[in-house]
C-alpha beads as a LAMMPS data file, in Angstrom:
LAMMPS data file: protein, C-alpha beads

135 atoms
134 bonds

1 atom types
1 bond types

-500.0 500.0 xlo xhi
-500.0 500.0 ylo yhi
-500.0 500.0 zlo zhi

Masses

1 110.0

Atoms # bond

1 1 1 10.025 9.652 16.394
2 1 1 11.254 6.052 16.351
3 1 1 14.784 5.410 15.086
4 1 1 15.160 4.508 11.396
5 1 1 16.026 0.903 12.343
6 1 1 12.601 0.529 14.015
7 1 1 10.878 1.895 10.938
8 1 1 12.565 -0.630 8.699
9 1 1 11.290 -3.587 10.743
10 1 1 8.063 -3.049 8.830
11 1 1 9.436 -3.236 5.333
12 1 1 7.636 -5.983 3.388
13 1 1 5.448 -4.278 0.786
14 1 1 2.849 -5.753 -1.554
15 1 1 2.220 -3.696 -4.702
16 1 1 -1.308 -3.854 -6.121
17 1 1 -1.241 -2.182 -9.524
18 1 1 -2.578 -3.358 -12.874
19 1 1 -0.330 -1.190 -15.049
20 1 1 2.869 -3.218 -15.488
21 1 1 5.183 -0.234 -15.995
22 1 1 3.840 1.513 -12.896
23 1 1 4.117 -1.681 -10.809
24 1 1 7.710 -2.176 -11.917
25 1 1 8.570 1.456 -11.155
26 1 1 7.016 1.156 -7.693
27 1 1 8.955 -2.023 -6.884
28 1 1 12.216 -0.416 -8.003
29 1 1 11.503 2.649 -5.865
30 1 1 10.613 0.463 -2.897
31 1 1 13.928 -1.360 -3.173
32 1 1 15.833 1.920 -3.531
33 1 1 14.179 3.174 -0.311
34 1 1 15.214 0.017 1.566
35 1 1 11.843 -1.744 1.504
36 1 1 11.321 -5.336 0.396
37 1 1 8.776 -5.716 -2.424
38 1 1 7.143 -9.076 -1.688
39 1 1 4.814 -9.313 -4.663
40 1 1 2.759 -7.646 -7.348
41 1 1 -0.956 -8.232 -7.862
42 1 1 -3.158 -6.857 -10.652
43 1 1 -6.634 -7.684 -9.325
44 1 1 -8.459 -7.782 -6.014
45 1 1 -8.517 -11.576 -5.945
46 1 1 -4.764 -11.794 -6.657
47 1 1 -4.106 -9.107 -4.049
48 1 1 -6.080 -10.866 -1.319
49 1 1 -4.337 -14.167 -2.094
50 1 1 -0.878 -12.544 -2.119
51 1 1 -1.696 -10.701 1.120
52 1 1 -2.451 -14.003 2.874
53 1 1 0.566 -15.758 1.380
54 1 1 3.252 -13.033 1.612
55 1 1 2.195 -11.363 4.888
56 1 1 3.234 -7.821 3.927
57 1 1 3.538 -5.054 6.495
58 1 1 2.413 -2.423 3.974
59 1 1 0.217 -2.585 0.873
60 1 1 0.528 0.002 -1.907
61 1 1 -3.009 -0.212 -3.278
62 1 1 -4.131 1.270 -6.569
63 1 1 -7.864 1.965 -6.483
64 1 1 -8.582 1.207 -10.152
65 1 1 -7.487 -2.410 -10.596
66 1 1 -8.693 -5.317 -12.726
67 1 1 -11.706 -7.380 -11.727
68 1 1 -15.076 -6.862 -10.119
69 1 1 -13.705 -5.316 -6.912
70 1 1 -11.734 -2.100 -6.733
71 1 1 -8.640 -1.552 -4.629
72 1 1 -10.547 -0.154 -1.665
73 1 1 -12.777 -3.237 -1.564
74 1 1 -9.681 -5.436 -1.772
75 1 1 -8.072 -3.490 1.087
76 1 1 -11.180 -3.962 3.240
77 1 1 -11.068 -7.723 2.604
78 1 1 -7.368 -7.807 3.522
79 1 1 -7.866 -5.856 6.728
80 1 1 -10.660 -8.228 7.745
81 1 1 -7.979 -10.966 7.812
82 1 1 -5.215 -9.122 9.672
83 1 1 -3.734 -5.684 10.266
84 1 1 -1.405 -4.012 7.759
85 1 1 -0.843 -0.442 6.669
86 1 1 -2.416 0.660 3.405
87 1 1 -1.034 3.340 1.098
88 1 1 -3.870 4.180 -1.299
89 1 1 -2.911 5.357 -4.774
90 1 1 -5.609 6.758 -7.044
91 1 1 -5.881 8.388 -10.424
92 1 1 -8.792 10.407 -9.050
93 1 1 -8.807 12.880 -6.208
94 1 1 -12.378 12.988 -4.972
95 1 1 -13.940 13.170 -1.531
96 1 1 -15.737 9.822 -1.856
97 1 1 -12.494 7.879 -2.406
98 1 1 -10.685 9.846 0.288
99 1 1 -13.519 9.179 2.747
100 1 1 -13.484 5.454 1.939
101 1 1 -9.709 5.321 2.396
102 1 1 -9.982 7.166 5.711
103 1 1 -12.723 4.790 6.881
104 1 1 -10.381 1.868 6.152
105 1 1 -7.676 3.600 8.183
106 1 1 -5.296 4.082 5.255
107 1 1 -1.940 5.539 6.254
108 1 1 -1.910 7.839 3.239
109 1 1 -3.784 8.714 0.053
110 1 1 -1.644 9.552 -2.976
111 1 1 -2.926 10.939 -6.270
112 1 1 -1.364 9.900 -9.580
113 1 1 0.998 10.883 -10.953
114 1 1 2.895 10.229 -7.730
115 1 1 6.357 11.731 -7.353
116 1 1 9.276 9.910 -5.757
117 1 1 9.076 12.177 -2.700
118 1 1 5.315 11.656 -2.325
119 1 1 5.746 7.899 -2.590
120 1 1 8.532 7.925 0.024
121 1 1 6.410 10.106 2.355
122 1 1 3.413 7.777 1.993
123 1 1 5.568 4.770 2.833
124 1 1 7.137 6.553 5.799
125 1 1 3.677 7.396 7.162
126 1 1 2.744 3.727 6.871
127 1 1 5.995 2.605 8.543
128 1 1 5.552 5.136 11.360
129 1 1 2.029 3.841 12.033
130 1 1 3.172 0.224 12.015
131 1 1 5.878 1.042 14.567
132 1 1 3.437 2.998 16.756
133 1 1 1.013 0.073 16.707
134 1 1 3.761 -2.327 17.760
135 1 1 4.849 -0.337 20.834

Bonds

1 1 1 2
2 1 2 3
3 1 3 4
4 1 4 5
5 1 5 6
6 1 6 7
7 1 7 8
8 1 8 9
9 1 9 10
10 1 10 11
11 1 11 12
12 1 12 13
13 1 13 14
14 1 14 15
15 1 15 16
16 1 16 17
17 1 17 18
18 1 18 19
19 1 19 20
20 1 20 21
21 1 21 22
22 1 22 23
23 1 23 24
24 1 24 25
25 1 25 26
26 1 26 27
27 1 27 28
28 1 28 29
29 1 29 30
30 1 30 31
31 1 31 32
32 1 32 33
33 1 33 34
34 1 34 35
35 1 35 36
36 1 36 37
37 1 37 38
38 1 38 39
39 1 39 40
40 1 40 41
41 1 41 42
42 1 42 43
43 1 43 44
44 1 44 45
45 1 45 46
46 1 46 47
47 1 47 48
48 1 48 49
49 1 49 50
50 1 50 51
51 1 51 52
52 1 52 53
53 1 53 54
54 1 54 55
55 1 55 56
56 1 56 57
57 1 57 58
58 1 58 59
59 1 59 60
60 1 60 61
61 1 61 62
62 1 62 63
63 1 63 64
64 1 64 65
65 1 65 66
66 1 66 67
67 1 67 68
68 1 68 69
69 1 69 70
70 1 70 71
71 1 71 72
72 1 72 73
73 1 73 74
74 1 74 75
75 1 75 76
76 1 76 77
77 1 77 78
78 1 78 79
79 1 79 80
80 1 80 81
81 1 81 82
82 1 82 83
83 1 83 84
84 1 84 85
85 1 85 86
86 1 86 87
87 1 87 88
88 1 88 89
89 1 89 90
90 1 90 91
91 1 91 92
92 1 92 93
93 1 93 94
94 1 94 95
95 1 95 96
96 1 96 97
97 1 97 98
98 1 98 99
99 1 99 100
100 1 100 101
101 1 101 102
102 1 102 103
103 1 103 104
104 1 104 105
105 1 105 106
106 1 106 107
107 1 107 108
108 1 108 109
109 1 109 110
110 1 110 111
111 1 111 112
112 1 112 113
113 1 113 114
114 1 114 115
115 1 115 116
116 1 116 117
117 1 117 118
118 1 118 119
119 1 119 120
120 1 120 121
121 1 121 122
122 1 122 123
123 1 123 124
124 1 124 125
125 1 125 126
126 1 126 127
127 1 127 128
128 1 128 129
129 1 129 130
130 1 130 131
131 1 131 132
132 1 132 133
133 1 133 134
134 1 134 135
């Protein structure tokens, strides 16, 4: 296991969530865990633009977001541009969404309502993968 200091090299996190209260809660949790929230997006188009502009290491991606594309489609578009770790967050726990997330290579799949410990574990899995990729 890499030291904690290595894990925190990969700390910039983009939050993609169209519920304002949830997005705010996620950014506050991120900061309390030592991560750097680098933006909030509410739609796929906003998310893809913010991804290119902010260069996050990790994306917390809600599946059900505003617009014509869902969060998994937005994540696929992001990953076509460059590598980042994706933490998928969904209000639905079904095999189709899990399979899509796995196909994208998501670091974790969390089902709402997400607890503080689940959120931290999902982020840690993403950080661990980012460190492993960088070695």
